[in-house]
C-alpha positions in Angstrom: -3.0 13.4 -5.0 -3.7 11.5 -1.8 -5.6 8.2 -1.5 -7.9 7.4 -4.4 -10.5 4.6 -4.2 -10.1 3.8 -7.9 -6.5 2.8 -7.2 -7.4 0.4 -4.3 -7.3 -3.3 -5.4 -8.0 -6.6 -3.7 -5.1 -9.0 -4.1 -5.5 -12.8 -4.3 -2.5 -15.2 -4.5 -3.8 -18.7 -5.0 -0.3 -20.2 -4.5 0.3 -18.7 -1.1 -0.5 -20.5 2.2 -4.3 -20.7 2.4 -4.7 -18.6 -0.8 -3.8 -15.2 0.8 -6.2 -12.3 0.3 -5.2 -8.8 0.9 -5.0 -5.3 -0.5 -2.8 -3.4 -3.0 -2.6 0.1 -4.5 -2.0 1.0 -8.1 1.1 3.3 -8.0 1.9 3.7 -11.7 0.8 2.7 -15.2 0.8 -1.0 -14.6 2.3 -1.4 -11.1 0.6 -2.4 -7.8 2.2 -2.0 -4.4 1.2 -4.6 -1.8 2.6 -6.5 1.3 5.1 -9.2 0.5 3.1 -11.6 2.7 0.0 -11.3 0.4 1.8 -12.5 -2.8 2.3 -16.2 -3.7 5.6 -18.0 -4.2 5.0 -18.7 -7.9 4.5 -15.1 -8.6 1.1 -15.6 -10.2 -1.4 -13.3 -8.5 -4.7 -11.7 -9.3 -6.0 -8.2 -8.5 -9.5 -6.8 -8.6 -10.2 -3.0 -8.4 -12.5 -2.0 -5.6 -16.2 -2.1 -6.7 -15.6 -4.4 -9.6 -16.1 -8.2 -10.2 -13.4 -9.0 -12.8 -10.0 -10.4 -11.6 -7.0 -9.2 -13.6 -3.8 -11.4 -13.7 -0.7 -9.9 -12.2 2.9 -11.1 -11.7 5.3 -10.3 -8.9 8.2 -8.3 -10.4 9.9 -7.3 -7.1 9.6 -8.3 -3.5 11.2 -8.2 -0.1 9.9 -9.8 3.1 7.7 -6.7 3.7 6.7 -5.2 0.4 6.0 -6.5 -3.1 5.3 -4.9 -6.5 2.9 -6.6 -9.0 2.7 -5.9 -12.7 -0.3 -6.3 -14.9 -0.1 -6.8 -18.7 -2.8 -4.4 -19.8 -3.1 -1.2 -17.8 -6.2 -0.2 -19.8 -8.2 -2.8 -17.8 -7.8 -0.5 -14.7 -9.2 2.6 -16.6 -6.9 4.9 -14.6 -4.7 7.8 -15.7 -1.0 6.9 -15.9 -0.2 9.3 -13.1 2.3 8.1 -10.6 1.6 8.3 -6.9 3.7 10.6 -4.7 5.8 8.9 -2.1 6.8 10.4 1.3 9.6 10.0 3.9 8.4 10.4 7.5 10.6 12.9 9.3 10.7 13.7 13.1 9.6 11.6 16.0 6.0 12.8 16.4 3.0 10.5 15.6 1.7 11.3 12.1 -1.9 11.2 11.0 -2.5 8.6 8.3 -5.3 6.9 6.4 -5.5 3.7 4.3 -8.1 1.9 2.3 -8.2 -1.8 1.6 -9.8 -5.2 2.0 -9.8 -7.3 5.1 -7.9 -10.5 5.1 -11.1 -12.4 6.2 -12.6 -14.6 3.5 -16.2 -13.4 4.4 -18.4 -11.9 1.8 -19.5 -9.4 0.6 -16.1 -7.8 0.2 -15.7 -4.1 0.0 -12.9 -1.7 0.7 -12.7 -0.3 4.2 -10.9 2.8 5.5 -8.5 3.0 8.3 -7.9 6.4 10.1 -5.1 6.6 12.6 -1.5 7.5 13.4 1.9 6.0 12.8 4.9 6.3 15.1 8.1 6.6 13.0 10.4 3.6 12.9 11.0 0.5 10.9 8.4 -1.0 11.0 6.0 1.9 11.6 3.8 1.4 14.6 0.2 1.9 13.7 -2.5 3.1 16.1 -5.9 3.3 14.5 -9.5 4.2 15.1 -11.2 0.9 14.2 -8.8 -1.2 12.2 -10.5 -4.4 11.4 -9.0 -7.2 13.6 -8.4 -9.3 10.5 -6.3 -6.5 9.1 -5.8 -5.0 5.7 -2.4 -6.3 4.7 -1.0 -4.6 1.6 -3.1 -1.4 2.0 -1.2 1.8 1.1 -0.8 4.1 4.1 -1.1 7.8 3.2 -0.1 10.9 5.2 -1.9 13.7 3.3 -1.0 13.4 -0.4 2.0 11.1 0.1 2.1 7.3 0.3 4.4 6.6 3.4 3.9 2.9 4.1 2.3 -0.4 3.4 0.3 -2.2 6.1 1.7 -5.5 7.1 -0.9 -6.2 9.7 -3.3 -4.1 11.9 -0.5 -2.7 14.0 2.5 -2.5 11.7 3.5 -1.0 8.4 6.6 -1.1 6.3 7.8 2.5 5.5 8.3 3.2 1.7 11.3 5.5 2.2 13.9 2.7 2.2 12.7 1.6 -1.2 14.4 4.7 -2.7 17.8 3.1 -1.7 16.9 -0.3 -3.3 18.4 -0.3 -6.8 16.1 -3.2 -8.0 13.0 -1.4 -6.8 14.1 1.9 -8.4 14.7 0.0 -11.7 11.2 -1.6 -11.7 9.5 1.6 -10.6 11.6 3.9 -12.9 13.0 6.2 -10.1 11.6 7.3 -6.8 11.4 10.8 -5.4 10.4 11.2 -1.8 8.7 14.2 -0.2 9.5 14.8 3.5 6.4 14.5 5.6 6.1 15.4 9.3 3.6 16.5 12.0 3.9 20.2 12.5 5.1 21.4 15.9 2.4 23.2 17.9 2.8 26.5 19.7 5.7 27.7 17.6 5.4 30.9 15.5 5.2 30.3 11.8 8.0 32.2 10.0 
């Protein structure tokens, strides 16, 4: 599937310090994946799909220090198919080409989704090197390597990998199971068998 603009959402948590603004990505029927630092303490959050004006209420249903999952009551408000996003596990030690789309953390207007192109170096957190990441960041934006979602941006230079979520029983219960596809940068100069 890969990154889809229709699944990119702006996230606003009025109860967080300074009323945090960030990004999220619709990963299932009514679930949005974002950075834990974007969500508020009370759990009440709002999302707005890219290119729309209406805010949709959402509630935090699972969170760690790095990643959070929001749930909306009425998935028909998103006008998306119920398809689930493919998740990936980064394999190997080579930098991997990635892309993300999200909203800057800056409160300036007008707000529109921006795209990041770059590479990640495997680890926890993932080290992000990009071509033109906004200095104010895109916290909560989903990081894709090809068709697989492999991480969530925490700030302009770090991302939380999603692979460890497969071992978190509470996340798996909220998400309804999680299968990972191995993703890596191909070695160059070797014969293809």
